[in-house]
N, C-alpha and C positions, 0 to 999 in steps of 0.2 A: 681470600675474598670471601668464604664459606665465615672466617672467624671476624671477620671485620662484621661484617651482617649480625653476628650472632651479638657480639658488644652493641650494636647498631639498638637489634630488639630490647636487649637486658638493660639498654639507659648509660652504659660503662660508656660508649659513642655519641660528641653532640654529633647534631644533624650533619651540620655547615662540615665542620671535618670529617664528616664519613663522606658525604658527594665532592669533597674537593679530591679525596684520594683516592675516590673513582677516577674522578675526570684525569686526575694526572696517572694512572695507571693506563687507561684508554688512551691519551698523547703519546706516552712514551713507548707504547705498539702499534702505533702510526706504521702502514705498510701498504701498498702495491693494493686498491681494493679489490676483494676475490668476490661479488657479491654487489656490485653500483659498478655502473658506466654509463659515460654520457657521449652520447651521438652527436657528433659536432658538425655543423652544416657549412662550415665556415673552410672559404678554400686560400686564405691567408692567416699570418700569424695572431695568435691571440694575444692580444695587446692589456685588456683590461678585465676582470670579475670582481663580480661582488655580491654576497644574496641580501636580499632587503633586510631591512634592522627591524621590521614592524613585524613578521609571520617566521623568516628565518626558513623561508619556501622556496623563493624563487633564486632562479641563480640568472644574474645579468653577465654575458659578454660583449666583447668589442674587438671587431677584426680587422686586417691592413688591408682585407679586400672591400672595406665600409660596409661590411653588415654587422647588424643588431641581433642578438640570438635570447633566448629568455625560456628557463627550463625551469622543471616544478621537481625539483629534487626530493622531494618527499612520498610524491607518486609519479611511479614509472608507468612508461605508457609500453609497455611490451617487458616480455622476459625472456632465459634465454638459459639453454643446458636444464631443463628439468624442471625450468621454473625457479631458480636458483640463483641466477645472475638476472639482476632488474636492470633495463634497461632506459635510458632519461632520454627521450628523444624532443627538439625542441617545438616551445608551443609557437611560437610563430618567430618569423626571423624576416629583420629589415634590410634590404638592399639597396644599391644605387640606383637601383632601378624606381625605385620609390619616389616618388613626387616629395620636393623639397628634403630628401634625404642627401646622404654624403655621398662627395662624389669620389674622395680621396681618404687614406688609411684613417681608423679613428683608432686614437688615443687614449680615450676614456671613456669610461661610460661608469654613471653612479647611479643611485635609486634616489630619488624625493626621500629625505628622512623620517616622516612620518606615514607615508601613503605609497602603496604599489603603483598608484593611480599613474606616477610621473615616474619620468626617467629623464636625465641631463647626458649627451652625449658631447663630444667634441673631437676634433678632426683636424686633420692639416691639411683638410681646405680651408681654414680661416675662421671657421664658422662651431659655435656652440649651440647646439638644437636640443630642445624641451620636448618631451614627448610623451604622448597623452596613449596611454597603454592601452586602455581599450579599442579605441580606434587607430591605433599604430599611425597616427599624424604626427608632424610638426605642430605647436601649437603655440610656438616662440621660437626665437633667433636669435643670436647676438652674433653678430660681425667683428671679427678680431681683427688685430693687427699684423698676426702671422701668424702660424703653425701652434695649434693646439695641444701644449703638452700634456698638460693634467688639469681637472676641476672636481673641486670639494666645495662640499654643503655641511654646515653644521649640524651634528644629532642632537646640540641643548639648543637651537634657537628657538625663541619663541616671542622675539620684539624683531625679526626681520627675515627675510628670504634671498640672502643671498649664495651667487655660486662664484667662488674665487678660480680665478684663470690663471693658470701659469702659461705661457707662450714664447715664444724667440721674441720676443718685445724685452727692453731692458723692463719696463711697466706691469703692474700686475695690476687687474681687472676687476671689478665687483661686478656683476651683473643681479641687478634686480629682479625677479621674475613678477613681483608685486609689480612696475612699471613698466616693466621692458627695457630699461633704459641701465645705462653704467651708473652705479651709485657713488664708485669711490676708483681711485687711480691711485697706485702708491708708487711710489718712485724711491727707488735706493740701489736697485741692484745694477750693476755697471756690465750685464751679459743679460742672456737669455734666463727665465725663469723654469726651470723641470722640473719641479716637487712643488706643490702645493697641502696643506693639511690645517684644519681648525682644530684647535685646543681641544682635550676632551674635559676640562674643566671649567671653561668659560667660553662662554658665546660668543664674546667681542676678540678673542684675541686668534689671532692669524698666523700661522708658520710657513714661509718659506724657502726655498732653496734654488739658487741661478749656477750657472756655467761661471758664475765668479769665483765658486767656491765658497759661498759667503751663506749661512742661514740666518733668517733674519724675524723679528718678532715684531706684530703690529697688535696696536691696539684700536680699530677701528674706529673706534670715535673721537682719535685723536690724529693729529697729521703726525706724520713720520716714523720710522720703528723705534720703539724703544727699546730694542736689545741687539748683537749683533754678535753669534756665537764666536771665540775666540778658541784655537786647537790648543793655543799656548796657555789659557788661563785654565789650571790643572785643579786650584785648589779646591779640596773637596769641605762642602760646607763654607759658610760665611766665615770671614776674617773676625776674631774676637774684637768685638768694641773698646776695649780697654788699650789693646795694642794700638788701634788705630788711633786714639786719643791721647794716649802718650806721645805718638808719634807727628801728629798735628801740634803738639804743645811743641816740642824741640823745633819744629820746624819755624812757627811762630815765636818762639822765645829769640833763636837766635836770628831773625827778620828785625826783631826790636829792638837787639842789640847793636846789631850793624847798624840800623836808623837811628837811635841817638850818638852812637861813635860820629856819624857823619856828620849830625847836628852841632854837638857837641865842639866841632871846627870849625863851625862859622862864629861868629864875634857878634851880628846885629841882633840885639834883644827879638823884634817881627821876628826873628828866621829859630830862635831860641824857645819861641810858643810855635812856632807851625812845629818844631821836634817834638814839643813834648804834646800836642793834640796827636802826630801821627802816633807817640806810643804809647798814647791812650786809645787809641782805633787799632794797634796790632794786639794790647793787650785784651782788648773787647771780642778781637776776632777769636784770640786763643781759649775766649771762654765758649764758642759758639760747639754746642753738642755736635756728634758726631752724628744724628739723625740730620739737622740740616744740609750738612754736607751732603749726605745720602739723597735728600732730596733735590740739592742741587746738582747733580750727577743725574736724576732720574730724568731732568729736564734737558738733556744734552743735544736731543736731536727733536726739532732744527736746534742747532746748536752742539752737536756730536764731534767730538773733537774726531780731526780725520783722520789719526792714529788708530782709532775705537771702528769708525766707520766703515775701515777699509780694513777690517779682521776677517780672516778667513778660516770655516770649521774645518775645508779638505784640502788638498795639494791641486786637485781637478772638478770637474763639476760635480753637484750635489743631484745624484741621482734618485735616489730615493731617499724616503724618511718615514718613521713610523710612531707617534706618538702613545706612552701604554694607558693603559683603560683607567689608572687614576691620575693620569694629567701631568705626574710628579716626572717622567722622563723623556728624552725621545732618543733613537735610536738614527742612526744616520749612514747612507754609504755613497762614497764615491766614487768619481772615476779611478782616484788611488789606489782605487783596490785595499780602500779601509773602510772598516766598519766604527760606530762610535759610538758610546754612549753618554748624553749627556743630562746633571742637573736641571732640570728645567729651574728650579724656584733662582738657586744661585749663575746659571746659566756657565757652570763651571765643565771641562771634561775629567771624567772620573777616573778615565785611564784605564779601561778595565782590555787587559789585552786580547781582543778577538783574534782567532790564528788567523794566518793567510790565506784571501781568498781569491780566487777573477771574478772579476764583474764583468759584464760588459758596459759600452761606456758608449753607445751611438742612439742610445735611447733611456728612458726611466725604466725604472723597475718597480716593482709593485712588494712590497714588505710586508709581513702578517706577524701576531703576536697572539700568543694565550693569553685570555683574560685575564691568570692571575700575575701576565708578566712575568714567566720564566722563562720561556723559550722564544726567540725569533727565527722565524723562518725567509732565508734569503735564497732569493733565488742568484748560480753561481753556475754561469756559460748553461751546460744542461742538466746540470740537477741542480737540489736544493738542498741546501745545508741549513741542519736544525742547530741553533746556538745557544748555550745556557748565558742568559742575558746577563749575570751578575758577575761570573766564573770566566765567559770568552772563549772558553774549549768547546769542542763540536760533537754533541750528541749523538746525531745521527745526520745520513745524509741520502738522502730519496733520487734512487734513478731510474727512468721512467721514460723519459723524453728523449727524443731523435736529435733534438737542436736546442738551441737556446731558449733558456726560462724565462718568460715576463714578466709572472705577476702571479700572486700567492692571495690565495683568502681562507681563511680560518674561522671553521663554523662552530662557534660554541656551545649552538644548540645541540649536537652531533657527535661533536669533537670529532671533525673531517677536515681534512686541508684540501683544496682545489687550485690545480695550478693549471697556467697557460705557457703554450711555447710555439716558436716558431714552425715548428711540425706540424701547427694547425688543429693539434688534439688539447681536450681538458680533461685531465687525470685528476681521479679522485682517492685521494690516502685516507684509508680509514682503518681500526681496529680490525682484528681477523676475524672473521664469522667461521667458528669449526663446522663445516656443512657437515663433514663427514660425520668428525661426534656426535654433532645431533640426531643424525640419520640413525647412528647404532644407539645411542642412549633411549630414542625414540624405541628402535625394536625392541630390546632390550627391557624397558621400564613399561611398554605399551598395555600388558597386559597388567601389571599396577594399578597403572592410572586409568583403566575400565574399571576397574572393580570401586576405584575411585568417586566414578562417576554418579550423578545423582539420579535417581527413582523419578523427579517429578514430572508431570504429563506436561505435553506440552499444549 
């Protein structure tokens, strides 16, 4: 550490490279925090966690007892152990006794992306509520056709204020906060939609995962989905255009030769003219560039081939996924206990062989990734496993919950991981803080530090 600091001071190490090394070192040393504790007021399982995207300070949690809580993770409310352990109690709690509050389990709780003055919750009582944080009152609600599994808002959006909702209904609905009505209804899934997430590279692209095993990409400016991920489509990158053009030419020439043979058998002159016209058409088609062919493929839905429309990403339900920060890759988890990494641009399964995991299948799970997309945190029954995104091997396993873990949220600001589970607890995983070493160091060098103090008068 001190060696790298010396390199940074002398200019031998770039500032960004230095900060990346510090972050990676802190992430690799994550453990159950010995200096921070979240006091959970929930009396049911914790199903959703999120820290606000503006300040990185307020933690929002939703529970199966229909309660919502907000914590200040930067400023402790109490201290224990001679001030060594910071306890963070909830700033306020909203439960089912609240007017217009939820009556059944809360499955999703998210912040309004650009302001902590609003947050959104989805519940099994078929409702999505928009809350005013200052007054803790419901300012808007949407009635859904079934249980709400997951809600999402785009952190990039500047042109819309849409809440994407995945429910037990086959249709995905987009709720507009500006108008208080449904803006879109996206049809394509054949079973309930358990997870939804907006792209991190475009405010118009929505990704949904359903109980039918399909992961669909939607551009909300047009009708129908434009991509369905296929687990058998595992080619890395795009196919070279030369091969595609050559294969296309072979097909066109074979068709033209067959057409010429069939027409030469005919004896009538008009039919020969038709034959020549057909042959000319075939030769013209063979000269169509691959770009036109690709553009035709992009206009398949509505009009998507049934074989492509029925493709699946998992053999079971898609219970969770996470888009990387750069928007280039998608990590998905299914009830088939498989993790898959997808190249979003090509829609290919990258075939990263993640180690076998056990995932709960009764409800969706919330994954988390580091900002550099190097590690992914996956709730695996009563533990949280950390996987290397590119190699698929298990880097670390966190064990601290007594029951199944439902959600994870990684704080890039403090390099801390927050997890919630069925044991009603919210645990904090952070780099170790060597309290005893700090005390010894302080007593050892206290005299020297005193000599270094200034003699300025107050």
